[in-house]
C-alpha distance (Angstrom), angle and dihedral (degrees) to the residues before:
residue distance angle dihedral
M1 . . .
V2 3.76 . .
L3 3.82 121.8 .
I4 3.79 116.1 -133.1
K5 3.80 137.4 162.8
A6 3.79 137.6 -167.3
S7 3.76 122.3 -95.5
P8 3.84 120.1 -125.4
E9 3.80 88.6 -95.2
G10 3.79 89.6 48.3
I11 3.78 92.0 52.3
E12 3.81 90.3 56.1
Q13 3.75 91.3 49.8
I14 3.83 91.4 48.6
K15 3.84 90.2 50.8
Q16 3.76 92.3 51.1
S17 3.80 92.3 47.8
I18 3.82 91.3 49.2
K19 3.83 90.0 49.0
H20 3.83 89.7 49.4
K21 3.81 90.2 52.2
G22 3.73 92.4 48.1
W23 3.75 92.0 -125.4
T24 3.83 128.4 146.6
V25 3.80 115.5 -92.0
S26 3.84 95.9 -153.3
G27 3.76 141.9 -8.0
D28 3.76 137.6 88.6
R29 3.81 128.4 -36.2
K30 3.79 92.7 -90.1
N31 3.80 91.7 59.1
N32 3.82 91.2 43.2
A33 3.87 94.0 48.2
D34 3.79 96.6 112.4
A35 3.78 94.1 54.7
L36 3.82 96.1 40.3
I37 3.78 93.7 47.6
I38 3.82 94.0 50.0
V39 3.81 91.0 47.3
S40 3.90 89.5 49.7
Q41 3.79 91.4 49.2
Q42 3.83 92.2 50.7
L43 3.76 91.5 47.2
F44 3.82 91.4 50.3
K45 3.84 89.9 54.6
K46 3.76 89.2 49.0
Y47 3.80 92.1 50.8
V48 3.80 92.6 47.8
K49 3.82 89.3 56.4
K50 3.83 93.7 41.2
Y51 3.84 101.5 44.4
L52 3.82 103.9 22.7
K53 3.87 96.1 34.2
I54 3.82 90.5 -131.0
N55 3.78 120.3 142.3
N56 3.83 113.6 -115.5
A57 3.82 95.5 -108.0
D58 3.75 109.2 143.3
E59 3.80 93.9 -140.2
E60 3.82 93.0 51.3
P61 3.79 109.2 125.5
L62 3.76 117.6 -115.1
T63 3.79 126.2 -166.7
S64 3.77 126.8 -144.4
E65 3.85 88.1 -119.0
Q66 3.81 90.8 56.3
L67 3.80 92.3 47.5
T68 3.79 90.5 48.0
K69 3.78 90.5 52.4
L70 3.79 91.8 48.1
V71 3.84 97.0 47.7
N72 3.82 98.0 43.1
Q73 3.74 101.3 43.6
E74 3.80 121.7 121.7
Q75 3.82 93.6 -100.2
K76 3.79 99.1 61.0
I77 3.77 116.7 -141.0
F78 3.78 99.3 -171.7
T79 3.80 133.9 46.8
P80 3.84 114.3 -97.0
T81 3.80 91.6 -103.7
A82 3.78 93.0 49.2
T83 3.84 90.8 46.3
N84 3.83 89.9 56.2
K85 3.80 89.5 50.0
V86 3.81 92.3 49.2
N87 3.83 91.2 49.3
T88 3.86 89.7 53.2
Y89 3.83 88.2 48.3
I90 3.76 91.1 52.1
Y91 3.80 91.6 49.3
Q92 3.82 91.2 51.2
L93 3.82 91.4 50.4
K94 3.76 91.4 69.5
K95 3.78 89.0 -158.7
Q96 3.82 94.2 -54.9
K97 3.77 113.9 158.5
F98 3.81 118.5 -105.4
T99 3.78 139.6 161.8
I100 3.75 136.0 -121.9
K101 3.78 87.0 -108.0
D102 3.85 90.2 55.7
F103 3.80 91.0 56.2
I104 3.77 93.7 43.5
E105 3.80 85.8 59.3
E106 3.83 89.6 47.2
I107 3.84 88.8 56.7
E108 3.79 89.1 58.8
I109 3.81 95.5 42.3
Q110 3.82 95.7 49.2
C111 3.85 95.2 32.5
L112 3.78 93.2 -123.3
Y113 3.79 111.1 -176.6
A114 3.77 125.4 -155.5
D115 3.83 119.0 -123.2
R116 3.84 110.4 -72.8
V117 3.79 93.2 3.3
T118 3.77 93.1 127.1
S119 3.81 138.0 144.6
R120 3.79 88.1 -112.7
N121 3.82 92.9 57.1
W122 3.82 89.5 43.0
R123 3.84 89.9 55.0
Y124 3.80 91.7 44.6
F125 3.77 91.1 50.5
Q126 3.80 91.5 55.1
K127 3.79 94.7 44.5
G128 3.78 96.1 49.8
K129 3.82 96.0 -108.0
E130 3.82 121.7 143.8
I131 3.81 120.6 -90.0
D132 3.87 132.2 159.2
D133 3.77 112.7 -67.5
D134 3.81 95.2 -124.4
I135 3.79 92.4 55.3
F136 3.83 89.7 43.3
E137 3.80 88.2 55.4
A138 3.77 93.1 45.4
F139 3.83 91.9 54.2
C140 3.83 89.3 49.5
T141 3.74 92.0 48.2
A142 3.77 91.2 51.1
L143 3.83 88.6 50.7
E144 3.82 88.8 48.9
I145 3.85 90.6 -120.4
K146 3.80 105.2 154.8
N147 3.79 100.6 176.6
W148 3.81 96.8 53.8
D149 3.87 92.3 127.5
N150 3.81 87.7 64.7
F151 3.82 91.7 66.9
A152 3.81 102.3 27.8
I153 3.81 111.9 116.9
Y154 3.80 115.9 -155.9
H155 3.82 123.3 -137.0
P156 3.90 111.5 -97.2
I157 3.82 89.2 -111.3
Y158 3.78 87.8 68.0
N159 3.81 97.2 37.3
K160 3.79 105.3 51.7
N161 3.82 94.6 148.9
A162 3.75 140.1 -10.8
T163 3.79 99.8 -98.7
D164 3.76 120.3 114.9
Q165 3.74 90.7 -139.3
T166 3.78 93.5 58.5
R167 3.82 90.6 47.6
L168 3.82 89.8 49.6
V169 3.84 88.6 55.3
E170 3.76 89.6 49.1
G171 3.79 90.9 49.6
L172 3.84 91.9 49.7
S173 3.82 89.4 46.8
S174 3.82 89.4 64.8
F175 3.80 90.7 59.2
N176 3.82 105.4 129.0
H177 3.83 119.7 -112.9
R178 3.80 95.3 -177.7
T179 3.84 101.3 -175.6
Q180 3.79 93.9 45.6
I181 3.77 94.4 44.5
K182 3.80 91.6 50.4
L183 3.85 90.1 54.1
L184 3.78 90.7 47.1
K185 3.80 93.5 51.5
T186 3.78 92.2 45.6
N187 3.80 90.2 58.6
F188 3.76 98.1 33.5
S189 3.75 99.9 104.5
N190 3.83 93.7 50.9
P191 3.85 108.1 26.8
N192 3.81 95.2 170.2
K193 3.77 91.1 127.0
P194 3.75 118.5 75.1
F195 3.81 121.8 -122.9
L196 3.80 117.4 -119.4
V197 3.86 111.9 -146.0
A198 3.78 109.5 -168.7
N199 3.79 116.7 176.1
T200 3.76 132.0 141.1
C201 3.83 91.2 -154.6
K202 3.79 111.4 75.5
Y203 3.82 93.3 -162.5
S204 3.85 91.6 53.4
Q205 3.83 91.0 45.6
T206 3.81 94.0 49.0
W207 3.81 92.3 44.9
M208 3.83 90.0 52.2
L209 3.83 92.7 48.1
R210 3.81 92.1 50.8
R211 3.78 87.9 51.9
L212 3.81 92.7 49.5
E213 3.79 90.3 49.1
L214 3.80 91.5 52.5
E215 3.83 90.8 49.4
I216 3.82 91.3 52.6
E217 3.82 90.2 50.7
N218 3.80 91.5 48.2
T219 3.85 93.5 47.2
N220 3.81 99.7 56.3
R221 3.84 98.7 14.3
L222 3.78 93.5 -122.4
K223 3.83 123.9 119.6
C224 3.77 120.9 -114.9
K225 3.77 126.6 -120.1
P226 3.86 111.0 -160.0
F227 3.85 114.2 -152.4
L228 3.81 116.0 -167.0
L229 3.82 120.6 -147.4
S230 3.82 115.0 -177.6
G231 3.74 145.4 125.0
S232 3.77 126.1 -106.1
Q233 3.76 123.5 -85.3
F234 3.82 90.7 -91.1
S235 3.79 105.6 32.9
S236 3.79 142.2 24.1
R237 3.73 130.3 -128.0
S238 3.78 114.8 -122.5
I239 3.73 117.3 -107.3
N240 3.81 88.2 -108.0
E241 3.76 90.1 54.9
L242 3.78 91.0 50.4
S243 3.79 90.8 50.8
N244 3.79 91.3 49.6
R245 3.79 92.7 49.4
F246 3.73 91.4 49.1
E247 3.82 93.0 48.5
E248 3.86 89.8 48.3
Q249 3.73 89.3 57.3
Y250 3.77 98.1 34.8
P251 3.82 115.4 26.4
I252 3.79 108.8 -176.9
T253 3.81 95.1 -97.6
R254 3.79 92.4 52.2
L255 3.77 91.6 43.0
V256 3.78 92.5 56.3
K257 3.82 91.0 45.3
S258 3.80 90.9 49.4
L259 3.84 91.8 50.5
K260 3.79 89.6 56.4
N261 3.80 89.7 68.2
E262 3.83 107.3 24.3
N263 3.76 147.3 13.3
L264 3.78 117.0 -102.9
L265 3.81 119.3 -142.4
V266 3.79 111.3 -163.2
V267 3.82 106.4 -159.3
I268 3.85 119.5 -167.3
D269 3.82 117.6 -171.4
N270 3.76 131.0 -158.3
P271 2.99 141.3 -39.4
Y272 3.82 107.8 47.2
D273 3.79 137.5 112.1
C274 3.85 106.1 -108.2
K275 3.72 93.8 -148.2
E276 3.83 92.5 55.4
I277 3.81 92.0 45.4
I278 3.76 92.1 52.5
N279 3.84 98.4 42.4
D280 3.79 99.9 36.4
F281 3.81 102.9 31.1
W282 3.79 114.7 17.8
M283 3.83 105.1 37.7
P284 3.87 94.4 49.9
L285 3.82 87.6 49.9
V286 3.79 93.1 48.9
K287 3.84 91.6 47.1
K288 3.83 89.6 58.0
L289 3.86 89.3 58.7
T290 3.82 98.1 43.5
T291 3.83 93.6 101.3
T292 3.78 95.0 40.1
K293 3.83 123.2 89.5
T294 3.79 116.3 -160.3
P295 3.85 134.8 166.0
G296 3.80 89.7 -127.7
I297 3.78 122.8 68.2
M298 3.80 131.1 -145.0
F299 3.83 116.0 -135.1
M300 3.80 129.5 -179.5
F301 3.79 123.4 -148.4
L302 3.82 118.3 -166.6
L303 3.81 108.9 -157.7
S304 3.80 118.3 -152.1
N305 3.77 136.5 170.1
N306 3.83 89.7 -146.7
Q307 3.76 140.9 17.2
A308 3.80 98.7 -115.1
N309 3.81 95.8 105.8
E310 3.77 92.0 55.9
R311 3.76 92.2 66.2
E312 3.78 90.6 61.2
I313 3.89 94.1 66.4
E314 3.75 136.6 53.6
S315 3.77 114.2 -90.7
T316 3.80 90.3 -127.3
Q317 3.81 89.9 63.9
I318 3.76 97.5 60.2
I319 3.82 143.5 36.3
E320 3.79 112.0 -135.4
L321 3.73 114.1 -149.6
P322 3.84 107.3 -156.2
P323 3.79 116.3 -124.2
A324 3.80 119.2 -88.0
N325 3.73 97.8 -114.0
P326 3.79 123.9 -147.7
F327 3.84 111.1 -73.8
K328 3.82 116.1 -105.6
E329 3.75 140.0 169.9
E330 3.85 92.7 -67.0
D331 3.85 88.0 61.5
K332 3.81 93.1 58.6
E333 3.75 93.4 106.4
D334 3.81 91.8 55.5
I335 3.77 91.9 47.7
V336 3.83 91.0 48.9
N337 3.80 90.0 52.6
A338 3.80 91.6 48.7
L339 3.85 90.8 50.9
L340 3.77 91.5 49.7
D341 3.78 91.4 49.1
I342 3.85 93.2 47.9
G343 3.80 92.1 46.5
A344 3.85 91.0 53.2
K345 3.82 91.8 47.9
I346 3.80 97.0 50.4
Q347 3.80 94.4 42.2
N348 3.78 92.4 -108.9
P349 3.79 101.9 110.9
L350 3.82 119.6 -166.5
S351 3.77 127.9 -153.1
Q352 3.82 117.4 -123.9
D353 3.80 91.3 -109.1
N354 3.80 93.8 50.8
A355 3.80 92.4 47.3
E356 3.83 90.7 51.8
K357 3.85 90.7 50.3
I358 3.79 91.7 48.5
A359 3.81 91.0 47.7
D360 3.84 89.7 53.9
I361 3.83 90.3 53.3
L362 3.84 93.9 45.7
I363 3.80 92.1 50.4
Q364 3.75 90.8 49.4
K365 3.82 95.2 47.3
S366 3.81 95.9 44.5
N367 3.87 94.5 46.6
G368 3.84 93.0 -161.4
D369 3.78 94.6 -44.7
T370 3.88 110.1 131.3
L371 3.86 93.5 -161.3
K372 3.78 91.0 49.9
L373 3.81 91.6 47.3
L374 3.83 92.4 52.2
Q375 3.81 91.3 47.1
E376 3.81 91.7 50.1
I377 3.82 91.4 51.0
Y378 3.79 89.8 50.8
N379 3.81 90.0 47.9
H380 3.79 91.8 50.4
F381 3.79 93.4 53.2
K382 3.86 89.7 41.9
S383 3.78 91.7 -123.4
K384 3.79 122.7 160.4
T385 3.82 116.0 -112.8
T386 3.83 100.1 -158.5
N387 3.83 93.1 128.4
F388 3.82 96.4 26.7
A389 3.79 97.2 125.3
D390 3.81 92.1 47.3
V391 3.78 91.2 52.2
W392 3.74 100.0 43.0
Q393 3.78 107.4 25.7
K394 3.81 99.0 46.0
Y395 3.72 132.3 57.0
P396 2.92 128.3 -136.2
């Protein structure tokens, strides 16, 4: 997700729209119920179309099996409390037929709120504080504000400079790698195990690492600082030499100070023995930090062109991130979202329909080749590719 907020001009437009609707400007969830329910209903219709491929016609029939699939998928669409209520509702249906309109009414009757549609986000939205972009857009849609992208301000993480090329990279970095992100989140609070990144395609590997970096920044709201440790093209430093180089750059006092303001990503490239890296470099380093609590977190990524090294260590010592496979038809949704994100960032917004058509063309042209897909995306947005290899074939 991308964090955005409303500009001062946008805040005024939001206030006027809320006043026109007769909704509450602030207060608790009870006072904000009208706005939050309408937003939740609109998001439900969007998710029905997105995940079940059903047009948003109110009278469209919906089965209990379809609703169960929608509500209990990995990407939650309702809050935990609302999800429990919906599952009870499904059980009571006993496979009776109902329509999308019926369930839209049920959202209002039972006060079922969509995920992240909260009074807190509603207040933040009005005050110009950052919230997730999809919820920001949902609030604007409910208020019938069509030009919201004109006053949306992106978080500095996504707005490093004014060039379209940089913004294009930022948009592509939000491309969703679901399996890898799930593994990262599962181990986020206790990242003592290094992550093994094995991928024969450098472009796929770098794309995935950029996505993981962005997810870490989004999760604890601290920027990441990658630190590369590797040998030369022709020889490898010994583990002891790697340790010395790291300690020269980050003696323990500086390391602790750094982790108070940022996340540190220690990246080790081929060729090294994973077992030695873990036992002789990583674990001693982790041990030094066991008694220290810092907002920032230190992660280690082991980059490999194959999976051979992983067999030399116990599976409990490492977290293997599966390769980012070539993108195909089933990845269309992710590509569409990336295109929409890029378009918004470079002031060239795309409609949902246009983004879907472009995604179909890109998938056909690239034919499963990650490099070709990236090049075609650059070509579509007419972006220069002078440092293309540096950006997408090397990390950090």
